[in-house]
N, C-alpha and C positions, 0 to 999 in steps of 0.2 A: 493540593499543597504536598500529597507526599511526592505525586510525579513529578513536577517541579524543582522539589528539594533532591532528587535522584539524580535529576538532569541534571542543575546546575556548575558539578564539577565540569562533566562535559564541555559544557557552553561555553564556560570561562576560560579553559581550556581555548575552546576554539577562539574565541575573540582574541586572546593573546597570540595563536601564530596568525589569525587574519592580520591582528594589527601590525607584526611585525614584517610582513608580507607587502602592506600595505593596500591588503587590496579589502571589499568589501561582501558579505553574504548579504547584506538585508534586501537587495536589488532582486534574488532569488526568488521561484515560488514554493520554494522547500531547504531543511535545512542542511548542507554538504555534507553531515554525519550522520550515521545510524545512531537513533535513539532509543536503547533496547530499556523497558519499562518490565519490573515484575506482573506476574502473571494475576499475583492478584488486582493490579490497576487496569486492565483491563476492562472495560465495560461493555455491554454487550449494544452494540451498534442497532440505530438507529437507519436503514439504508433501504432504497426500494431500489430494486436492482433494474434499467432501461429497458434491459430487454424482457424479462419473465412479469416484469409490473409489479413483481411480488415485492412484501418484505424483508430484508435477511433475519435467517434466524442460528439460533447454536450451527443447526446443520446444515445449516446452506447459507455461510457467511460469505460477506462481501470480498471478490481477490483482485487484486489489483494487477494489473497485466503489463508484461513489459513494455508495449508503449505506453503506460500510462493509461488508461481506457479502466473502468472498475464496473463487474458486473461479477454476481449471483455464483458461487460451485456449481449449482446444477445447471443453469445457463449453458456457463463453460467447456461443460461437461458434453451438452449435447450436443452442442456447435462442434465440437471435434469430431472428426470420423468413427464411424464404430469399431473401422482396423489400424485406428492409429489415436495418439493421444493432439495430434496435430491440428489446430487450426484457426481461421482469421479471425480477427478481430470486426466484427461488428462495423464499427466505427471509424475504424482506419485501414490501408490494404496490408499491414502487419501479419503475418502468417508466425505464430508461435504455439509451444507447447503446455500443455496444462502441467505439467512440471516447474516449467519454470512462474507461475501465478504465486505470489505471495498473500498470503491471509492478512486482510488488514484493520483496524482496529478506529472507529472514528469518536 
């Protein structure tokens, strides 16, 4: 409830802007705005990495890659070359760096 109450002003503003532009965002798979929530509203993720097949932990959180795929942090670092932070996504031909990935919370 708290997270929803914190996000409501941003969502209402988005709805107003989208209404004036006569466009809809409900056909998208995600919100067109970034929603920041307080640290105390981040909960433990229940994510099993598709690469390592292990459940994520606070030390090994799920990471969103720029291509949209999600793997755990340790798997991402194992995929990166030892002399570089660049790596290829295991699910698509996209090449990226570890610094481009963002920790996500489910």
